[in-house]
C-alpha positions as CSV (number, residue, x, y, z in Angstrom):
1,M,83.6,-0.4,42.8
2,V,83.4,-1.8,46.3
3,E,84.0,-5.3,45.1
4,S,86.9,-4.2,42.9
5,F,88.5,-2.4,45.9
6,W,88.3,-5.4,48.2
7,A,89.6,-7.7,45.4
8,V,92.7,-5.5,45.1
9,V,93.1,-5.3,48.9
10,A,92.9,-9.1,49.2
11,S,95.5,-9.6,46.4
12,L,97.9,-7.0,48.0
13,L,97.4,-8.8,51.3
14,A,98.4,-12.0,49.7
15,C,101.4,-10.3,48.2
16,L,102.4,-9.1,51.7
17,I,101.9,-12.5,53.3
18,T,104.0,-14.2,50.6
19,T,106.7,-11.6,51.2
20,I,106.6,-12.2,54.9
21,G,107.0,-16.0,54.2
22,I,110.1,-15.2,52.1
23,Y,111.6,-13.0,54.8
24,T,110.8,-15.4,57.6
25,I,112.3,-18.5,55.9
26,R,115.5,-16.5,55.2
27,K,115.9,-15.1,58.7
28,Y,114.3,-17.8,60.8
29,E,114.7,-21.0,58.8
30,E,114.3,-23.5,61.6
31,W,111.1,-22.0,63.0
32,S,109.6,-21.6,59.5
33,K,110.2,-25.2,58.6
34,K,108.6,-26.4,61.8
35,S,105.5,-24.1,61.3
36,V,104.9,-24.2,57.6
37,T,102.9,-27.4,57.8
38,Y,100.4,-25.9,60.2
39,F,99.8,-22.9,57.9
40,I,99.3,-25.4,55.0
41,C,96.8,-27.5,57.0
42,F,94.8,-24.6,58.3
43,A,94.6,-23.0,54.9
44,S,93.5,-26.3,53.3
45,G,90.8,-26.7,55.9
46,V,89.4,-23.3,55.1
47,L,89.6,-23.7,51.3
48,I,88.0,-27.1,51.2
49,S,85.2,-26.1,53.5
50,V,84.5,-22.8,51.7
51,S,84.6,-24.5,48.3
52,F,82.2,-27.3,49.1
53,L,79.8,-25.4,51.5
54,H,79.6,-22.0,49.7
55,I,81.4,-21.4,46.4
56,I,80.3,-24.6,44.6
57,P,76.6,-24.3,45.7
58,K,76.7,-20.6,44.7
59,S,78.1,-21.4,41.3
60,F,75.4,-24.2,40.8
61,E,72.7,-21.6,41.4
62,M,74.2,-19.2,38.8
63,N,74.8,-21.7,36.0
64,V,73.2,-25.1,35.3
65,N,76.4,-26.3,33.6
66,A,78.5,-25.3,36.6
67,P,79.6,-29.0,37.3
68,I,81.3,-29.1,34.0
69,F,83.3,-25.9,34.7
70,L,84.1,-27.2,38.2
71,L,85.7,-30.3,36.7
72,A,87.4,-28.2,34.1
73,G,88.9,-25.9,36.7
74,Y,90.3,-28.8,38.7
75,L,91.7,-30.6,35.6
76,F,93.2,-27.4,34.2
77,L,95.2,-26.6,37.3
78,H,96.2,-30.3,37.8
79,I,97.4,-30.8,34.2
80,T,99.2,-27.4,34.2
81,N,101.0,-28.1,37.4
82,R,101.9,-31.6,36.3
83,F,103.3,-30.2,33.0
84,L,105.4,-27.5,34.8
85,S,106.6,-29.7,37.6
86,S,107.2,-32.9,35.8
87,Y,107.6,-32.6,32.0
88,I,109.5,-29.3,31.9
89,C,111.7,-30.1,34.9
90,D,112.6,-33.6,33.5
91,K,113.5,-32.1,30.1
92,L,115.4,-29.0,31.2
93,G,117.5,-29.9,34.2
94,S,118.3,-30.8,37.7
95,I,118.1,-29.1,41.1
96,K,121.4,-27.5,40.6
97,G,120.4,-26.1,37.3
98,N,117.0,-25.3,36.0
99,L,114.6,-26.9,38.5
100,G,114.5,-24.0,40.9
101,P,113.7,-21.3,38.4
102,I,111.3,-23.6,36.5
103,A,109.5,-24.5,39.8
104,A,109.4,-20.7,40.6
105,L,107.8,-20.2,37.2
106,G,105.2,-22.7,38.0
107,I,104.5,-21.1,41.3
108,G,104.3,-17.7,39.6
109,F,101.7,-19.0,37.2
110,H,99.8,-20.5,40.2
111,S,99.9,-17.2,42.0
112,F,98.7,-15.3,38.9
113,V,95.7,-17.7,38.8
114,D,95.1,-16.9,42.5
115,G,94.9,-13.2,41.5
116,I,92.2,-14.1,38.9
117,I,90.3,-16.1,41.4
118,Y,90.1,-13.0,43.7
119,S,88.6,-11.1,40.7
120,V,86.0,-13.7,40.1
121,T,85.0,-14.4,43.7
122,F,84.8,-10.7,44.6
123,S,82.8,-10.0,41.5
124,V,80.1,-12.4,42.8
125,S,80.0,-10.7,46.2
126,V,82.3,-9.3,48.9
127,F,81.3,-12.2,51.2
128,T,82.2,-14.9,48.6
129,G,85.5,-13.2,47.8
130,T,86.4,-12.8,51.5
131,L,85.7,-16.5,52.2
132,A,88.0,-17.5,49.3
133,A,90.6,-15.0,50.3
134,L,90.7,-16.3,53.9
135,G,92.2,-19.6,52.9
136,M,94.1,-18.4,49.9
137,V,96.0,-15.6,51.7
138,L,97.1,-18.0,54.5
139,H,98.5,-20.5,52.0
140,E,100.7,-17.7,50.5
141,F,103.1,-17.8,53.6
142,P,104.4,-21.4,52.9
143,E,104.3,-20.6,49.1
144,G,106.8,-17.8,49.6
145,A,109.0,-19.9,51.8
146,V,109.0,-22.8,49.4
147,T,109.8,-20.6,46.4
148,F,112.8,-19.0,48.2
149,L,114.1,-22.5,49.2
150,L,113.8,-23.9,45.6
151,L,115.7,-20.9,44.2
152,L,118.4,-21.1,46.9
153,A,118.8,-24.9,46.2
154,S,119.2,-24.2,42.5
155,G,122.4,-22.3,43.2
156,L,121.3,-18.7,43.4
157,D,122.6,-16.6,46.3
158,E,120.2,-15.3,49.0
159,K,119.7,-11.9,47.5
160,K,118.8,-13.2,44.0
161,S,116.6,-16.0,45.6
162,T,114.7,-13.4,47.6
163,R,114.3,-11.1,44.6
164,Y,113.1,-13.8,42.2
165,A,110.8,-15.4,44.8
166,F,109.2,-12.0,45.4
167,L,108.6,-11.5,41.7
168,A,107.3,-15.0,41.1
169,A,105.2,-15.7,44.2
170,A,104.2,-12.3,45.5
171,V,103.9,-9.7,42.8
172,S,102.2,-12.1,40.4
173,T,99.0,-12.3,42.6
174,P,98.0,-8.6,42.5
175,L,99.1,-8.5,38.9
176,G,96.6,-11.3,38.1
177,T,93.9,-9.4,39.9
178,L,94.6,-6.0,38.3
179,L,94.7,-7.5,34.8
180,S,91.6,-9.6,35.1
181,Y,89.2,-7.5,37.1
182,P,88.4,-5.0,34.3
183,F,86.9,-7.9,32.3
184,M,84.5,-8.9,35.1
185,G,82.2,-5.9,34.8
186,G,79.0,-6.4,32.9
187,L,79.3,-10.2,32.7
188,E,76.0,-12.1,32.7
189,E,75.2,-14.2,35.8
190,S,75.6,-17.5,34.0
191,V,79.0,-16.5,32.7
192,L,80.1,-15.4,36.1
193,G,78.7,-18.6,37.6
194,A,80.8,-20.7,35.1
195,M,83.9,-18.7,36.1
196,L,83.1,-19.2,39.8
197,A,82.7,-22.9,39.3
198,F,86.0,-23.0,37.4
199,S,87.6,-21.1,40.3
200,A,86.1,-23.5,42.8
201,G,87.7,-26.4,40.9
202,A,91.1,-24.7,41.1
203,L,90.6,-24.1,44.9
204,V,89.8,-27.8,45.4
205,Y,92.9,-28.7,43.5
206,V,95.1,-26.3,45.6
207,S,93.7,-27.5,48.9
208,A,93.1,-31.2,48.5
209,T,95.6,-32.2,45.8
210,H,98.5,-29.7,46.2
211,L,98.6,-28.5,49.8
212,L,97.4,-31.5,51.9
213,P,99.8,-34.1,50.3
214,Q,102.7,-31.8,51.2
215,A,101.5,-31.6,54.8
216,E,101.1,-35.4,55.0
217,K,104.7,-35.9,54.0
218,E,105.8,-34.0,57.1
219,S,103.6,-36.0,59.5
220,K,103.5,-33.2,62.1
221,K,101.9,-34.1,65.5
222,Y,99.2,-31.4,65.4
223,S,98.7,-31.1,61.7
224,I,95.2,-32.7,61.8
225,L,94.3,-30.2,64.5
226,A,95.3,-27.3,62.3
227,L,93.2,-28.8,59.5
228,A,90.2,-29.2,61.9
229,I,90.5,-25.6,63.1
230,G,90.6,-24.3,59.5
231,I,87.4,-26.3,58.8
232,L,85.7,-25.0,62.0
233,V,86.6,-21.4,61.3
234,A,85.1,-21.6,57.8
235,I,81.9,-23.2,59.1
236,L,81.5,-20.7,61.9
237,I,81.8,-17.8,59.4
238,L,79.2,-19.4,57.1
239,I,76.9,-20.0,60.0
240,A,77.3,-16.4,61.2
241,K,76.5,-15.1,57.7
242,G,73.5,-17.4,57.3
């Protein structure tokens, strides 16, 4: 019960941070665009460190076939995101038509998967879930901002862009947690280990393949520092726990 409580809390916090990102980009667009890269880099540093230093080794202890599931998790998210962002967008329209809503749909799916990851990681332990949540929650701020901007660019007005961004990027995370957590109870350690490895693969994709390339495009002066701070924070937490 303790683990389920904190999984829900983490997913609701993610929902809140996403909502703050949507509100901030709408009200303070210039500041948000300047700062979003630093949020991305910090979150990436945390997620990469947590994945390689704790979640992946933990999954390997729980399931001897964890490396297979680790690769499967990475490829699943990579292929799904490529399909949603490239194939569907190319087939269905342009930025002035369907691209914004379709991109929001992809982000909504991604956020739903985030909710499932909270369920899996907190089912292993509160500490493992908290480590994963630390990086995941912080990357929700830019995700909310990006979703709003995509919908706005597709031709929707500010009110509709805000509403749809909230539904796609914010609400989908706790929904994913609430729908998936009841299935976590009673799972054998090997099954939970496989799911943890799959989640770790998804986290590596999000941090190294999805977030960091976005940050590199911006070439912000202190982005590498934000990445280093994220790595350091994760390492210090792991050392304190150990």
